[in-house]
C-alpha positions as CSV (number, residue, x, y, z in Angstrom):
1,X,-18.6,-104.9,53.5
2,X,-21.6,-106.9,54.5
3,X,-22.0,-107.6,58.2
4,X,-21.0,-111.2,59.1
5,X,-23.7,-113.2,60.7
6,X,-23.8,-116.7,62.2
7,X,-27.2,-118.5,62.2
8,X,-27.6,-120.4,65.4
9,X,-29.6,-123.6,66.1
10,X,-30.2,-124.2,69.8
11,X,-30.9,-127.7,71.1
12,X,-32.6,-127.5,74.4
13,X,-35.0,-124.9,75.8
14,X,-34.9,-125.3,79.6
15,X,-32.4,-124.0,82.2
16,X,-29.3,-123.8,80.0
17,X,-31.4,-123.1,76.9
18,X,-32.6,-119.9,78.5
19,X,-29.1,-118.9,79.7
20,X,-27.6,-119.5,76.2
21,X,-30.5,-117.5,74.6
22,X,-29.5,-114.5,76.8
23,X,-26.0,-114.7,75.4
24,X,-27.1,-114.6,71.8
25,X,-29.7,-112.0,72.4
26,X,-27.4,-109.5,74.2
27,X,-24.0,-109.9,72.7
28,X,-24.4,-107.3,70.0
29,X,-26.0,-104.9,72.5
30,X,-23.1,-105.2,74.9
31,X,-20.3,-105.6,72.3
32,X,-21.4,-103.8,69.0
33,X,-18.0,-104.5,67.5
34,X,-18.3,-108.3,67.9
35,X,-16.9,-109.7,64.6
36,X,-19.9,-111.8,63.8
37,X,-23.5,-111.3,64.9
38,X,-25.5,-114.3,66.0
39,X,-28.9,-114.8,64.4
40,X,-31.3,-116.7,66.7
41,X,-32.6,-118.9,63.8
42,X,-34.1,-122.1,65.4
43,X,-34.7,-123.7,68.8
44,X,-35.6,-127.3,69.3
45,X,-36.3,-129.9,71.9
46,X,-38.4,-132.9,72.9
47,X,-41.8,-131.4,72.0
48,X,-42.8,-129.1,69.1
49,X,-45.4,-127.3,71.3
50,X,-42.8,-126.5,74.0
51,X,-40.2,-125.5,71.4
52,X,-42.7,-123.1,69.9
53,X,-43.5,-121.7,73.3
54,X,-39.8,-121.0,74.1
55,X,-39.1,-119.7,70.7
56,X,-41.6,-116.9,71.3
57,X,-40.4,-116.4,74.8
58,X,-36.7,-116.2,74.1
59,X,-36.8,-114.6,70.6
60,X,-36.0,-117.5,68.2
61,X,-37.3,-117.3,64.6
62,X,-38.6,-120.8,64.5
63,X,-39.0,-124.1,66.4
64,X,-38.7,-127.8,65.7
65,X,-39.0,-131.1,67.5
66,X,-35.9,-133.3,68.0
67,X,-32.5,-132.2,66.9
68,X,-32.3,-133.6,63.3
69,X,-33.6,-130.5,61.5
70,X,-31.3,-128.1,63.3
71,X,-28.3,-130.3,62.5
72,X,-29.3,-130.7,58.8
73,X,-30.8,-127.3,57.9
74,X,-28.8,-125.5,55.2
75,X,-29.3,-122.1,56.9
76,X,-27.8,-123.2,60.3
77,X,-24.1,-122.4,60.9
78,X,-23.7,-123.2,64.6
79,X,-25.4,-125.9,66.7
80,X,-25.6,-125.1,70.4
81,X,-26.1,-128.2,72.6
82,X,-27.8,-127.3,75.9
83,X,-29.4,-130.7,76.6
84,X,-28.7,-133.5,79.1
85,X,-25.2,-135.0,79.2
86,X,-26.2,-138.3,77.5
87,X,-27.2,-136.5,74.3
88,X,-24.1,-134.4,73.8
89,X,-22.2,-136.8,71.7
90,X,-25.0,-137.8,69.3
91,X,-26.0,-134.2,68.7
92,X,-22.4,-133.2,68.2
93,X,-21.7,-135.9,65.7
94,X,-24.8,-135.1,63.7
95,X,-23.9,-131.4,63.7
96,X,-20.3,-131.9,62.7
97,X,-21.3,-134.3,59.9
98,X,-23.3,-131.5,58.4
99,X,-20.5,-129.0,58.7
100,X,-21.9,-127.0,61.7
101,X,-19.8,-125.3,64.3
102,X,-20.5,-126.8,67.8
103,X,-21.0,-125.1,71.2
104,X,-21.6,-127.7,73.9
105,X,-22.6,-127.6,77.6
106,X,-20.4,-129.1,80.3
107,X,-19.4,-131.7,81.1
108,X,-18.6,-132.2,77.5
109,X,-19.6,-135.9,77.4
110,X,-20.1,-139.0,79.5
111,X,-16.6,-140.3,79.3
112,X,-13.1,-139.6,77.8
113,X,-13.9,-142.0,75.0
114,X,-17.0,-139.9,74.0
115,X,-14.9,-136.7,74.2
116,X,-12.4,-138.2,71.8
117,X,-15.2,-139.2,69.3
118,X,-16.5,-135.6,69.4
119,X,-13.1,-134.1,68.9
120,X,-12.5,-136.4,65.9
121,X,-15.8,-135.4,64.4
122,X,-15.2,-131.6,64.6
123,X,-11.6,-132.0,63.4
124,X,-12.7,-134.1,60.5
125,X,-15.3,-131.5,59.6
126,X,-13.0,-128.6,60.1
127,X,-15.5,-126.7,62.3
128,X,-15.1,-124.6,65.4
129,X,-15.8,-126.1,68.8
130,X,-16.3,-124.7,72.3
131,X,-17.4,-125.9,75.8
132,X,-19.5,-123.8,78.1
133,X,-17.2,-123.4,81.1
134,X,-18.8,-120.0,81.7
135,X,-17.0,-119.3,85.0
136,X,-13.8,-118.6,83.1
137,X,-15.4,-115.4,81.8
138,X,-16.6,-114.0,85.1
139,X,-14.6,-110.7,84.9
140,X,-13.1,-111.3,88.4
141,X,-12.0,-114.8,87.4
142,X,-10.5,-113.5,84.2
143,X,-8.7,-110.9,86.2
144,X,-7.4,-113.6,88.5
145,X,-5.9,-115.4,85.5
146,X,-4.1,-112.2,84.4
147,X,-2.7,-111.7,87.9
148,X,-1.4,-115.3,88.0
149,X,0.2,-114.9,84.5
150,X,1.8,-111.6,85.6
151,X,3.5,-113.4,88.5
152,X,1.5,-111.6,91.2
153,X,1.2,-114.7,93.4
154,X,4.6,-116.2,92.5
155,X,5.0,-119.9,92.3
156,X,1.6,-121.7,92.9
157,X,1.5,-123.9,96.0
158,X,-2.2,-124.6,96.7
159,X,-5.5,-124.5,94.9
160,X,-8.6,-125.2,96.9
161,X,-12.1,-125.0,95.6
162,X,-15.6,-126.0,96.6
163,X,-18.9,-126.0,94.7
164,X,-21.7,-126.2,97.3
165,X,-25.5,-126.5,96.5
166,X,-28.4,-127.7,98.6
167,X,-31.3,-128.2,96.2
168,X,-31.7,-132.0,96.8
169,X,-31.4,-132.2,100.6
170,X,-35.1,-132.9,100.9
171,X,-35.5,-136.7,100.5
172,X,-38.9,-136.1,98.9
173,X,-37.2,-134.2,96.0
174,X,-38.0,-136.4,93.0
175,X,-35.7,-138.5,90.8
176,X,-34.8,-136.0,88.0
177,X,-32.4,-136.8,85.2
178,X,-29.5,-135.3,87.0
179,X,-29.8,-138.1,89.6
180,X,-29.6,-141.0,87.1
181,X,-26.2,-142.2,85.9
182,X,-27.3,-143.3,82.5
183,X,-28.5,-139.7,81.7
184,X,-26.1,-137.6,83.7
185,X,-22.9,-139.7,83.8
186,X,-22.3,-138.7,87.4
187,X,-24.0,-136.4,90.0
188,X,-22.4,-133.5,91.9
189,X,-19.1,-134.7,90.5
190,X,-19.7,-134.0,86.8
191,X,-22.2,-131.2,87.3
192,X,-20.3,-129.2,89.8
193,X,-16.7,-130.5,90.0
194,X,-16.4,-130.1,86.3
195,X,-16.5,-126.3,86.8
196,X,-14.0,-126.1,89.6
197,X,-11.7,-128.6,87.8
198,X,-11.7,-126.3,84.8
199,X,-11.0,-123.3,87.0
200,X,-8.1,-125.3,88.6
201,X,-6.6,-125.9,85.1
202,X,-7.3,-122.3,84.0
203,X,-5.6,-120.8,87.1
204,X,-3.0,-123.3,88.3
205,X,-2.2,-125.7,85.5
206,X,-2.6,-129.3,84.4
207,X,-3.5,-132.2,86.8
208,X,-1.0,-135.0,87.5
209,X,-3.0,-137.4,89.8
210,X,-6.0,-137.5,92.1
211,X,-7.3,-139.3,95.1
212,X,-11.1,-139.1,95.7
213,X,-14.2,-140.4,97.4
214,X,-17.8,-140.3,96.4
215,X,-21.0,-140.6,98.5
216,X,-24.7,-141.0,97.9
217,X,-26.7,-140.0,101.0
218,X,-30.2,-140.8,99.7
219,X,-30.4,-143.9,97.6
220,X,-34.1,-143.8,96.6
221,X,-36.4,-141.0,95.6
222,X,-39.9,-140.5,94.3
223,X,-40.3,-140.9,90.6
224,X,-40.9,-137.7,88.8
225,X,-44.5,-137.0,87.8
226,X,-44.2,-133.6,86.1
227,X,-41.6,-131.3,84.6
228,X,-38.7,-129.4,85.9
229,X,-37.8,-125.7,85.9
230,X,-34.2,-124.8,86.6
231,X,-33.2,-126.9,89.6
232,X,-36.7,-127.3,90.9
233,X,-39.2,-130.0,90.2
234,X,-42.8,-130.9,90.8
235,X,-43.7,-133.4,93.5
236,X,-42.9,-137.0,92.8
237,X,-45.2,-140.1,92.9
238,X,-45.5,-142.7,95.6
239,X,-43.4,-145.0,93.5
240,X,-39.6,-144.9,94.3
241,X,-36.6,-145.1,92.0
242,X,-32.9,-145.6,92.6
243,X,-30.5,-142.7,92.8
244,X,-27.5,-143.9,90.7
245,X,-25.1,-141.0,91.0
246,X,-23.0,-139.4,93.8
247,X,-24.6,-136.7,96.0
248,X,-21.1,-135.5,97.0
249,X,-17.5,-136.0,95.8
250,X,-14.3,-134.8,97.4
251,X,-10.8,-135.3,96.0
252,X,-7.2,-134.3,96.5
253,X,-5.0,-133.4,93.5
254,X,-1.4,-133.1,92.6
255,X,-0.7,-130.6,89.8
256,X,2.0,-131.1,87.2
257,X,3.8,-128.0,88.4
258,X,4.0,-129.3,92.0
259,X,1.1,-127.5,93.5
260,X,-1.5,-129.3,95.6
261,X,-5.2,-129.1,95.3
262,X,-8.4,-130.0,97.1
263,X,-11.9,-130.1,95.5
264,X,-15.3,-130.6,97.0
265,X,-18.7,-130.8,95.2
266,X,-22.0,-131.4,97.0
267,X,-25.7,-130.8,96.7
268,X,-26.1,-131.5,100.4
269,X,-24.8,-128.2,101.9
270,X,-27.9,-126.5,103.4
271,X,-27.8,-122.7,103.0
272,X,-25.6,-122.8,99.8
273,X,-27.6,-122.2,96.7
274,X,-24.7,-121.9,94.3
275,X,-21.6,-121.5,96.3
276,X,-18.5,-121.5,94.1
277,X,-15.4,-120.6,96.1
278,X,-11.7,-120.9,95.4
279,X,-8.4,-119.8,96.8
280,X,-5.0,-119.9,95.1
281,X,-1.9,-119.5,97.3
282,X,1.6,-118.9,95.9
283,X,5.1,-117.9,97.0
284,X,4.4,-114.2,96.8
285,X,0.7,-113.9,97.5
286,X,-2.8,-115.3,97.3
287,X,-6.1,-114.8,95.4
288,X,-9.6,-115.8,96.4
289,X,-13.0,-115.6,94.9
290,X,-16.6,-116.3,95.8
291,X,-19.4,-116.4,93.2
292,X,-21.7,-115.0,95.8
293,X,-19.6,-111.9,95.6
294,X,-19.5,-112.0,91.8
295,X,-17.9,-108.6,91.1
296,X,-15.1,-108.9,93.7
297,X,-11.8,-110.6,93.9
298,X,-9.5,-110.6,97.0
299,X,-5.7,-110.3,96.7
300,X,-2.9,-110.6,99.3
301,X,0.7,-109.7,98.5
302,X,3.7,-110.6,100.6
303,X,5.5,-107.7,98.8
304,X,3.4,-105.0,100.5
305,X,5.0,-103.1,103.4
306,X,4.5,-105.3,106.5
307,X,2.8,-102.5,108.3
308,X,0.0,-102.5,105.7
309,X,-0.2,-106.2,104.6
310,X,-3.7,-107.6,104.4
311,X,-6.3,-108.9,102.0
312,X,-7.3,-106.3,99.4
313,X,-10.8,-106.4,97.9
314,X,-10.8,-105.4,94.3
315,X,-14.2,-104.3,92.8
316,X,-14.0,-105.7,89.2
317,X,-16.3,-103.2,87.5
318,X,-14.0,-100.8,85.7
319,X,-13.7,-100.5,82.0
320,X,-10.1,-101.9,81.8
321,X,-11.2,-105.1,83.6
322,X,-11.9,-108.1,81.4
323,X,-15.2,-107.9,79.5
324,X,-16.4,-104.8,81.4
325,X,-16.0,-102.5,78.4
326,X,-19.4,-103.8,77.2
327,X,-21.4,-102.9,80.3
328,X,-21.8,-100.0,82.7
329,X,-19.8,-97.2,84.4
330,X,-17.5,-98.2,87.3
331,X,-19.3,-99.6,90.3
332,X,-22.4,-100.7,88.4
333,X,-22.3,-104.4,88.9
334,X,-23.1,-107.2,86.4
335,X,-24.4,-110.7,87.1
336,X,-24.3,-114.4,86.3
337,X,-26.2,-114.1,83.1
338,X,-23.5,-111.9,81.6
339,X,-21.1,-114.9,81.5
340,X,-23.1,-116.3,78.6
341,X,-22.8,-113.0,76.8
342,X,-19.0,-113.1,77.2
343,X,-18.9,-116.7,76.0
344,X,-20.9,-115.9,72.9
345,X,-18.7,-112.9,72.3
346,X,-15.6,-115.1,72.3
347,X,-17.3,-117.8,70.2
348,X,-18.5,-115.3,67.5
349,X,-15.0,-113.7,67.3
350,X,-13.4,-117.1,66.9
351,X,-15.8,-118.1,64.1
352,X,-15.2,-114.8,62.3
353,X,-11.4,-115.0,62.6
354,X,-11.2,-118.8,61.9
355,X,-9.4,-119.3,65.2
356,X,-10.9,-121.8,67.5
357,X,-12.1,-120.1,70.7
358,X,-11.4,-121.4,74.2
359,X,-12.4,-123.3,76.2
360,X,-12.3,-125.8,73.3
361,X,-13.2,-129.5,73.1
362,X,-9.6,-130.1,74.2
363,X,-10.4,-128.4,77.5
364,X,-13.5,-130.5,77.8
365,X,-11.4,-133.6,77.3
366,X,-8.8,-132.5,79.9
367,X,-11.6,-131.9,82.4
368,X,-13.3,-135.3,81.6
369,X,-9.9,-137.0,82.1
370,X,-9.8,-135.6,85.7
371,X,-13.5,-136.5,86.3
372,X,-12.9,-140.1,85.2
373,X,-9.7,-140.5,87.2
374,X,-11.5,-139.4,90.4
375,X,-14.2,-142.0,89.8
376,X,-11.5,-144.7,89.3
377,X,-9.8,-143.5,92.5
378,X,-13.0,-143.7,94.5
379,X,-13.5,-147.2,93.3
380,X,-10.0,-148.4,94.2
381,X,-9.4,-146.1,97.1
382,X,-6.0,-145.3,95.6
383,X,-4.2,-142.4,93.9
384,X,-4.8,-142.5,90.2
385,X,-2.9,-140.8,87.4
386,X,-4.8,-138.4,85.1
387,X,-4.5,-139.8,81.6
388,X,-6.4,-139.4,78.4
C-alpha cells in the first residue's frame, strides 16, 4: 500500500510560519506511524523574495507571492493560514472553494460572523478544519484533561487563568499590526485571552456569561519603519499613530456547569515573557500549571491521608503520558515547539481517517463567542451572556 501524503501550502512565513514549519518538518521523525505524512510543498507571503528566502530556510519545495496560487494549485491538499487575523477569513474561503483542508491560526477570525462564514465554507466543501490552539497538546495540559475526565478533582468549582507578557511596555515600541484593531481585531484579548479561554473550555466546560473590562495604557506609538521578527520590531519613526486595541483585558466568567472563572491577559506585566498559568479547583482536588514549567503539572488530592496531603509535582515526561511516546526517555524534557508537532500529528491522522480533528472551527467559534461577549461587557459595564 502506498504511503498516504498530504501536500501542504503555508500562508505566512514569519513567527507562526516558522513554528508551523517545525510541526510539518518533525512529525514523521517523532511519530513514524502517523497515518499521513505532510509534504512541505509551498510557502507564500507578501513578497516573493522573502517567501523564497524562508522556503530555503525552513525546507519548503517552492515559494510564491500572495495566497492565490497556494489556494488554487492542483497539487496542494491542505492550506495552513499563519497570517494576521484580518486575513484568516479570505484565505479560508479561497482554500475551501478549491477543496483544500484548512488549518488556521488563532483567534480564528475577527468576529463570530466571520467564524460562521468560515464554517459554512469548509462544511460546503466537505474538507477538514482545525484551529491552532496549541496549548491543548502540551503533554502536561493533556494529562490535566485526562485527570479531570477521570474525576480526580471532583466537581469543578473554580478556573483561574492568566496570560502575562511584557513586550510592549516600552512606549517607544512601534505600532505593529498587533496594536491595530483593523488588522488584529483586538489586542491582548484576542491574542492571549483566546488561548486561556480555550483552555477553560477544554478543562472546565462551556461558558455561560462574562463580565469584563479592557484598558489601553499607551494610546500613541511611533509608526513602524522596518520589519518585525517574532514579537520584536525595529525602531519606529518620529511620526506617531493611534493604538486602537486593548493592552490588557480582565474578565470574570460563569461556566454552564456552575463553576466560576477569572481570566487576565496583558502585555504590560514586566518580567513575564510568556507567562501562561492556570489553576482548576474542584470538590476533591486541584490542578495547576505554568508554561514556564512546561513539563510539570501540580496536583492536590483531598483523598490523600491528611498526614501526607500536599501539592504533588508530576514530571510529565514518561512514555505513557500524552504525546511523549514520540520523544525521549523519561526525564528528558521537551519544549514549546513540540506542541506544533503534536498538532500536525492530530491533523494528519484526522485527514487520513476522514474524521475532523480537534480543536475544530467549532472550537474557534466557541472561543470567539466568549471574546466578543467580553468586549460587549466592557462597553456596557454589565454581565453579558455568551451566545453565538
